[in-house]
C-alpha positions as CSV (number, residue, x, y, z in Angstrom):
1,M,-41.5,26.8,74.5
2,S,-39.4,28.8,72.7
3,R,-36.2,26.3,73.8
4,A,-38.4,23.5,73.3
5,L,-38.9,25.1,69.7
6,N,-35.1,25.2,69.1
7,A,-34.4,21.8,70.2
8,I,-36.8,20.1,68.2
9,A,-35.5,22.3,64.8
10,L,-31.6,21.5,66.0
11,T,-32.6,18.1,66.5
12,A,-34.7,18.4,62.7
13,I,-31.4,20.0,60.9
14,M,-28.6,16.9,62.6
15,V,-31.2,14.2,61.1
16,L,-31.4,15.6,58.0
17,S,-27.3,16.4,58.2
18,L,-26.7,13.0,58.8
19,F,-29.3,11.4,56.4
20,A,-27.7,13.5,53.9
21,G,-24.1,12.5,54.9
22,G,-25.1,9.2,54.6
23,T,-26.8,9.6,50.9
24,A,-22.9,10.8,50.1
25,A,-21.6,7.7,51.4
26,V,-23.2,5.6,49.6
27,A,-23.0,7.3,46.4
28,G,-19.0,7.2,47.3
29,I,-19.4,3.6,47.9
30,A,-21.1,2.3,44.5
31,Q,-19.1,5.0,42.5
32,Q,-16.0,2.8,43.9
33,T,-17.7,-0.5,43.1
34,E,-18.5,0.6,39.4
35,S,-14.9,1.5,38.9
36,T,-13.8,-2.0,39.8
37,A,-10.2,-3.5,39.4
38,P,-9.3,-4.6,35.5
39,T,-9.3,-8.4,35.3
40,E,-6.3,-10.7,35.7
41,I,-5.6,-12.9,33.1
42,T,-2.8,-16.0,33.9
43,S,-3.5,-18.2,31.3
44,C,-5.7,-18.8,28.2
45,T,-9.1,-18.0,28.9
46,V,-12.3,-17.1,27.4
47,I,-13.6,-13.2,27.8
48,D,-17.4,-13.9,27.8
49,S,-18.3,-10.3,29.7
50,P,-17.3,-6.7,29.1
51,G,-14.4,-5.2,30.4
52,H,-10.6,-4.1,30.7
53,Y,-8.5,-7.4,31.2
54,V,-4.8,-7.4,31.9
55,L,-2.3,-9.9,31.7
56,T,-0.2,-9.8,35.1
57,R,2.4,-12.6,33.8
58,D,3.8,-14.0,30.4
59,I,1.8,-16.9,28.7
60,V,3.5,-20.0,28.0
61,R,0.7,-22.5,26.1
62,S,1.0,-26.2,26.7
63,D,1.2,-28.6,23.7
64,E,-2.0,-29.8,24.3
65,G,-5.5,-28.4,22.9
66,E,-6.6,-26.4,20.2
67,G,-8.1,-23.3,19.5
68,P,-7.2,-19.9,20.3
69,C,-5.4,-19.3,23.6
70,I,-7.5,-16.0,24.6
71,V,-10.9,-16.1,23.2
72,I,-13.0,-12.8,22.8
73,R,-16.9,-13.6,23.1
74,A,-17.8,-10.1,24.5
75,S,-17.8,-6.2,23.3
76,D,-16.2,-3.4,24.8
77,V,-13.4,-5.3,25.8
78,T,-9.7,-4.2,26.4
79,V,-7.1,-6.4,26.6
80,D,-3.7,-5.0,27.6
81,G,-0.8,-7.2,27.6
82,N,1.2,-5.0,30.1
83,G,4.4,-5.8,28.6
84,H,3.7,-9.5,28.8
85,V,4.5,-12.4,26.2
86,L,1.9,-15.1,25.3
87,D,3.9,-18.0,23.2
88,G,2.2,-20.2,21.7
89,N,4.8,-22.5,22.0
90,T,4.0,-24.0,18.5
91,T,5.8,-27.1,17.9
92,Q,3.8,-29.0,15.2
93,E,1.5,-28.2,12.5
94,S,-2.0,-27.1,13.9
95,S,-5.2,-26.4,12.8
96,D,-6.2,-23.7,14.9
97,R,-3.7,-22.2,17.7
98,A,-4.1,-18.9,17.5
99,G,-3.1,-16.6,20.3
100,I,-5.9,-13.8,20.7
101,A,-9.2,-14.4,18.5
102,T,-12.8,-13.4,18.0
103,T,-14.7,-15.5,16.1
104,A,-17.7,-15.7,13.1
105,A,-20.0,-17.2,15.9
106,H,-19.8,-14.3,18.2
107,P,-19.2,-10.5,16.3
108,V,-18.1,-8.6,18.5
109,D,-17.7,-4.1,18.5
110,N,-15.0,-2.3,20.3
111,V,-12.6,-4.6,21.0
112,T,-8.3,-3.6,21.9
113,V,-5.7,-5.3,22.0
114,A,-2.2,-3.3,23.1
115,N,1.1,-3.6,24.8
116,L,1.7,-7.4,24.3
117,T,4.4,-9.5,22.2
118,L,2.2,-12.6,20.3
119,R,4.7,-15.3,19.1
120,Q,4.8,-18.9,17.4
121,N,1.0,-19.3,17.5
122,R,-0.2,-20.5,14.4
123,D,-2.1,-17.0,13.6
124,N,-0.8,-14.4,16.6
125,V,-4.0,-12.2,16.3
126,R,-7.0,-13.3,14.5
127,F,-10.1,-10.8,14.3
128,H,-13.3,-12.4,12.4
129,S,-16.5,-10.8,12.7
130,V,-15.4,-7.7,14.6
131,S,-16.0,-3.8,14.2
132,D,-14.3,-0.8,15.8
133,A,-11.5,-2.5,16.6
134,R,-7.7,-1.4,17.9
135,I,-4.2,-3.6,18.2
136,T,-1.6,-1.2,18.9
137,N,1.9,-1.3,20.5
138,V,1.6,-5.0,19.4
139,S,4.8,-7.3,18.8
140,S,3.7,-10.0,16.6
141,Q,7.0,-12.7,15.9
142,S,7.4,-16.0,14.3
143,P,4.2,-17.5,13.7
144,E,3.3,-20.3,11.7
145,V,1.4,-19.4,9.5
146,G,0.1,-15.5,9.6
147,S,0.9,-13.0,12.2
148,I,-2.1,-10.8,12.3
149,V,-5.4,-11.8,10.1
150,V,-8.8,-9.6,9.8
151,R,-11.5,-11.0,7.9
152,G,-15.1,-10.3,7.7
153,S,-14.5,-6.6,9.8
154,D,-14.9,-2.8,9.6
155,H,-13.2,-0.2,11.2
156,V,-10.3,-2.0,12.6
157,E,-7.2,0.2,13.5
158,I,-3.5,-1.4,13.0
159,S,-0.6,0.9,14.5
160,D,2.4,1.4,16.0
161,S,3.3,-2.2,16.0
162,Y,5.8,-5.0,14.6
163,V,4.8,-7.3,12.8
164,E,6.8,-10.1,11.3
165,G,6.1,-12.9,8.5
166,S,6.8,-16.5,7.9
167,F,8.3,-18.4,5.3
168,Q,5.0,-19.9,4.3
169,G,2.6,-17.0,5.5
170,N,1.7,-13.3,5.9
171,G,2.4,-10.2,7.7
172,L,-1.1,-9.1,7.8
173,T,-4.1,-10.8,6.0
174,I,-6.9,-9.1,5.3
175,G,-10.6,-10.2,3.8
176,N,-13.4,-8.8,3.3
177,S,-13.5,-5.9,5.4
178,E,-13.5,-2.4,5.2
179,H,-12.8,1.2,6.4
180,L,-9.2,-0.1,8.1
181,S,-6.7,1.9,9.1
182,V,-3.1,0.3,8.8
183,V,-0.4,3.1,10.0
184,N,3.0,3.4,11.1
185,N,3.9,-0.3,11.5
186,T,7.1,-2.2,10.9
187,F,6.7,-5.3,9.1
188,D,9.4,-7.7,8.9
189,D,9.7,-10.9,6.7
190,G,7.1,-13.5,5.2
191,Y,6.2,-14.3,1.5
192,F,4.0,-11.4,1.5
193,T,3.9,-8.5,4.2
194,I,0.2,-7.3,3.5
195,V,-2.0,-9.4,1.4
196,A,-5.7,-7.8,0.9
197,S,-8.9,-9.2,-0.6
198,G,-11.7,-7.4,-1.1
199,M,-10.6,-4.7,0.7
200,N,-12.6,-1.4,0.3
201,R,-12.1,2.1,1.7
202,S,-9.1,1.6,3.6
203,V,-5.6,3.1,4.1
204,I,-2.4,1.2,4.5
205,R,0.2,4.1,5.3
206,D,3.5,5.3,6.9
207,N,4.7,1.8,7.8
208,S,8.0,0.4,7.0
209,L,7.9,-3.0,5.0
210,R,11.1,-5.0,4.4
211,R,13.0,-8.2,3.9
212,T,9.5,-10.1,2.2
213,S,9.1,-11.2,-1.1
214,T,5.9,-9.0,-1.9
215,A,5.2,-5.9,0.4
216,I,1.6,-5.1,-0.2
217,N,-0.6,-7.2,-2.7
218,L,-4.3,-6.0,-2.8
219,A,-5.7,-8.9,-4.7
220,S,-9.3,-6.9,-4.6
221,G,-11.2,-3.9,-3.6
222,T,-11.9,-0.1,-4.4
223,D,-11.5,3.5,-3.0
224,N,-8.3,2.2,-1.1
225,V,-5.0,4.3,-0.2
226,I,-2.0,3.2,0.2
227,S,0.8,5.9,0.8
228,N,3.6,7.1,2.5
229,N,5.0,3.7,2.7
230,T,9.0,2.9,3.1
231,I,9.5,-0.8,1.2
232,P,13.7,-1.2,1.0
233,G,15.3,-4.0,-0.9
234,R,12.3,-5.7,-2.5
235,T,13.3,-9.2,-3.9
236,D,9.7,-9.6,-6.1
237,E,7.4,-6.5,-6.1
238,G,7.0,-4.0,-3.7
239,I,3.0,-2.8,-4.6
240,T,0.6,-5.1,-6.7
241,V,-3.0,-3.2,-6.6
242,R,-5.7,-5.3,-8.7
243,G,-9.4,-3.9,-8.4
244,S,-10.8,-0.2,-9.5
245,N,-10.2,3.3,-8.1
246,N,-7.4,2.3,-5.8
247,T,-4.4,5.3,-5.1
248,V,-0.7,4.6,-4.8
249,R,1.0,7.9,-3.5
250,G,4.1,8.6,-2.0
251,N,5.2,5.7,-1.3
252,T,9.3,4.8,-1.8
253,I,10.7,1.6,-3.0
254,S,14.2,0.3,-3.8
255,L,16.5,-2.3,-4.6
256,G,14.1,-4.8,-6.6
257,H,12.6,-6.5,-9.3
258,D,9.6,-4.8,-9.9
259,G,8.1,-1.8,-8.1
260,I,4.5,-0.9,-8.3
261,V,2.4,-3.2,-10.9
262,V,-1.3,-2.2,-11.3
263,S,-4.4,-3.9,-13.2
264,G,-8.1,-3.3,-13.3
265,S,-9.3,0.2,-13.6
266,N,-8.9,3.5,-13.0
267,H,-6.1,3.3,-10.5
268,T,-4.2,6.7,-9.6
269,V,-0.2,6.2,-9.0
270,A,1.2,9.6,-8.1
271,D,4.3,11.0,-6.2
272,N,6.2,8.0,-5.8
273,T,10.1,7.5,-6.2
274,V,10.9,4.1,-7.3
275,D,14.6,3.3,-7.8
276,R,16.8,0.8,-9.4
277,M,14.3,-1.9,-10.1
278,V,15.8,-5.0,-11.9
279,G,12.7,-5.0,-13.7
280,W,10.2,-2.4,-14.4
281,A,9.4,0.6,-12.1
282,A,6.0,0.0,-12.4
283,S,3.5,-1.7,-15.3
284,A,0.3,-1.7,-15.7
285,E,-2.8,-3.3,-17.6
286,G,-6.3,-2.4,-17.8
287,T,-8.2,0.8,-18.2
288,G,-8.1,4.3,-17.2
289,H,-5.1,4.5,-15.2
290,T,-3.0,8.0,-14.3
291,F,0.5,8.2,-13.4
292,E,1.6,11.6,-12.8
293,N,4.7,13.4,-10.7
294,N,6.4,10.1,-10.2
295,S,10.3,9.2,-10.4
296,F,10.8,5.6,-12.0
297,S,14.3,4.1,-12.3
298,G,14.0,0.4,-13.8
299,G,15.9,-2.0,-16.1
300,E,19.1,-3.0,-17.3
301,A,20.8,-1.5,-20.1
302,E,23.2,-3.9,-20.2
303,G,20.6,-7.0,-21.0
304,A,18.4,-4.3,-22.8
305,S,15.6,-5.5,-20.6
306,G,13.0,-3.5,-18.2
307,G,12.8,0.7,-17.5
308,A,10.8,3.1,-15.7
309,L,7.4,2.4,-16.8
310,E,5.3,-0.7,-18.9
311,V,1.5,-0.2,-19.7
312,S,-0.8,-2.0,-22.1
313,G,-4.5,-1.7,-22.2
314,S,-6.5,2.0,-22.9
315,G,-7.0,5.2,-21.4
316,H,-4.0,5.8,-19.5
317,G,-2.6,9.0,-18.5
318,I,1.0,9.6,-18.1
319,E,2.2,13.0,-17.0
320,N,5.0,14.8,-15.1
321,N,7.0,12.3,-14.4
322,S,10.8,11.6,-14.6
323,L,11.7,8.2,-16.2
324,T,15.3,6.4,-16.7
325,G,16.0,2.9,-17.4
326,F,16.7,0.9,-20.3
327,H,13.2,2.1,-21.5
328,G,11.3,5.4,-20.4
329,V,7.6,4.3,-21.4
330,R,7.1,0.5,-23.4
331,V,3.5,0.6,-24.8
332,T,2.9,-3.2,-24.9
333,G,-0.4,-4.6,-26.2
334,A,-2.4,-1.5,-26.2
335,T,-6.3,-1.7,-26.6
336,G,-6.7,2.1,-26.9
337,S,-5.2,5.8,-26.8
338,I,-2.8,6.3,-24.3
339,S,-1.2,9.8,-23.6
340,I,2.6,10.8,-22.3
341,D,3.0,14.3,-21.6
342,D,5.2,16.3,-19.8
343,N,7.5,14.1,-18.9
344,R,11.3,14.1,-18.4
345,I,12.8,10.6,-19.7
346,R,16.4,9.7,-20.3
347,A,16.8,6.2,-21.6
348,V,18.1,4.0,-24.7
349,R,14.3,3.8,-25.6
350,H,12.6,6.9,-24.8
351,V,9.0,5.7,-25.5
352,E,8.6,2.1,-27.5
353,V,5.2,1.1,-29.1
354,A,5.1,-2.6,-29.6
355,E,3.2,-4.1,-32.5
356,S,-0.4,-4.4,-32.0
357,S,-1.5,-8.2,-32.7
358,L,-5.3,-7.5,-32.0
359,C,-7.6,-8.6,-34.8
360,P,-9.4,-6.6,-36.0
361,D,-7.2,-3.6,-35.1
362,P,-8.1,-1.2,-32.7
363,G,-6.9,1.9,-34.3
364,V,-4.7,2.8,-31.4
365,V,-3.1,6.2,-31.1
366,V,-0.4,7.2,-28.8
367,H,0.1,10.5,-28.2
368,A,3.2,12.0,-26.9
369,H,3.5,15.0,-26.1
370,G,5.3,18.2,-24.5
371,N,8.3,15.1,-23.4
372,A,12.2,16.3,-22.8
373,F,14.2,13.6,-24.4
374,D,17.2,13.3,-22.5
375,A,20.2,11.4,-23.6
376,D,21.7,8.2,-21.7
377,S,25.1,7.2,-21.0
378,Y,24.9,3.8,-23.0
379,E,27.0,3.4,-26.0
380,A,26.0,-0.1,-27.0
381,Y,22.5,0.5,-28.2
382,D,20.7,3.0,-31.1
383,R,18.8,5.2,-29.0
384,Y,15.1,6.4,-30.1
385,G,13.3,9.2,-28.8
386,V,10.2,7.2,-30.0
387,L,10.5,3.9,-31.8
388,N,6.9,2.6,-33.5
389,H,6.8,-0.9,-34.4
390,D,2.9,-0.2,-35.1
391,D,1.2,0.0,-38.3
392,D,-0.7,2.9,-36.3
393,V,1.0,6.2,-36.3
394,V,2.3,7.6,-33.0
395,N,1.3,11.2,-32.5
396,A,4.8,12.4,-31.1
397,T,4.7,16.6,-31.6
398,N,6.1,19.6,-30.1
399,N,8.8,17.1,-27.7
400,Y,12.5,17.7,-27.5
401,W,14.6,15.9,-28.7
402,G,17.9,16.5,-26.7
403,A,18.6,19.0,-29.7
404,E,17.2,22.5,-30.9
405,S,17.8,21.2,-34.3
406,G,15.1,18.4,-34.3
407,P,15.2,14.4,-34.5
408,S,18.0,12.3,-36.4
409,S,17.1,9.2,-38.5
410,P,18.6,6.1,-38.1
411,D,21.9,5.1,-39.8
412,G,21.4,4.2,-43.5
413,E,17.6,5.6,-43.3
414,N,15.7,8.9,-44.2
415,V,12.8,9.4,-41.6
416,T,10.3,11.7,-42.8
417,D,6.9,13.3,-40.8
418,P,4.3,11.1,-42.2
419,V,1.7,14.0,-42.5
420,T,4.0,17.1,-42.9
421,G,6.9,15.2,-45.6
422,E,9.4,17.0,-42.8
423,P,12.6,15.3,-43.0
424,A,14.4,13.8,-40.0
425,D,18.0,15.1,-40.8
426,E,18.8,16.9,-37.6
427,T,21.0,16.2,-34.6
428,G,18.7,15.3,-32.2
429,I,17.6,11.5,-30.8
430,T,16.5,9.0,-33.4
431,V,13.2,8.9,-34.4
432,S,11.6,5.6,-36.6
433,E,9.1,5.9,-39.2
434,G,5.3,5.9,-38.3
435,V,6.0,9.0,-36.2
436,R,4.6,12.6,-36.5
437,F,7.4,14.8,-34.8
438,D,7.0,17.8,-36.4
439,P,6.8,20.6,-34.9
440,W,9.4,19.9,-32.1
441,L,10.8,22.1,-29.2
442,E,13.7,23.8,-29.5
443,A,14.6,23.4,-25.6
444,P,13.6,21.2,-23.0
445,P,10.0,22.2,-21.3
446,E,10.1,24.1,-18.1
447,N,7.5,21.9,-16.8
448,A,8.8,18.4,-17.7
449,G,9.0,16.0,-15.0
450,V,9.8,18.8,-12.4
451,E,6.7,18.7,-10.0
452,N,8.6,15.2,-8.6
453,G,11.9,17.2,-8.1
454,T,13.9,15.2,-9.9
455,D,16.2,16.1,-12.9
456,A,16.9,12.9,-14.5
């Protein structure tokens, strides 16, 4: 009996072991089924299921047919170009021959396009109504109109890519989208390199933008940050910002017409270097803008035009900048108080205040304190530390006028301080009528313009 019982027990153990092994084998088969190979793409197609899709060859589109070549209509999709090319082969004007696109009719989430070269499509990449998306390691070349277009989307990242514009189109077009991240790309050519409207809470940083008419144009939007971009050789404008509460910080712009242009309200422009602009290194309209720790150089002394910074509107604060050009700061069309403090300025017209033509007169008071006015090298023009064309007095006390003894009067004039009656009869830079200059500083203030590391 004991042997029989042992045999039964052994048989039971073998059956259990076989059953366990069979279960493991079935589980292994199921796991292998779930880890399916990527779906191959060899021609234009519609993607309507989640998954990983890989180009296994270059795609050259025929002349026939409209619509995008690859349409993504499903969420959780990755399109890996695997180093291949999608050539739209656009030989004539087309209404909708995009390269890769999502559509407003099919909103999708979690989409990635990577490792692909797209060229000669009407729009090379068009994202519409997509969220949580990525365009990375993409080369977008020779579009008919737009290189990359993003509309009605959120949380889209465009990174580590080369983006080429066209004569009639843009490198990157953004419309009514938020939480975008445009980082570490190279943009080349195009009427506008990046143009955005209705963009909110987004970041454009660490990009190189070259050979375009206007590098970055934010037509509307709020709470965006444009930072640490390099913009060489502009022919028109470097960065144009409208809307409200946007930040332009740490950008480098050189060799163009106008550098940074802001309008709207409450923008911050800080820590930028704008050099050798033909027109204005920076200009501002609207209300409540802050300019701090910038190095601005612009204008042409030979033509008595342009300069470092031109502002109109009200409520602006201009602090701790180094400003070089025919004009240091020119205030024109002021509608309220403007403060110009602790700057180092080297110009022919260090601070110039244009006549206000508003009726009734708002009683504008321009405040300029703690600035160092340095003499420039041009002899053809009368230099002014402060030149006031307006009826309202400019409060310019406690500035350094280029000499310990204080400011001087223009030839043939005897300017006096309108409050203290102190004459401007010393050896420093000239001051005009309508300017409070007493008391003045006998030496350049240590904190004037030093934050940007520039000794203008």
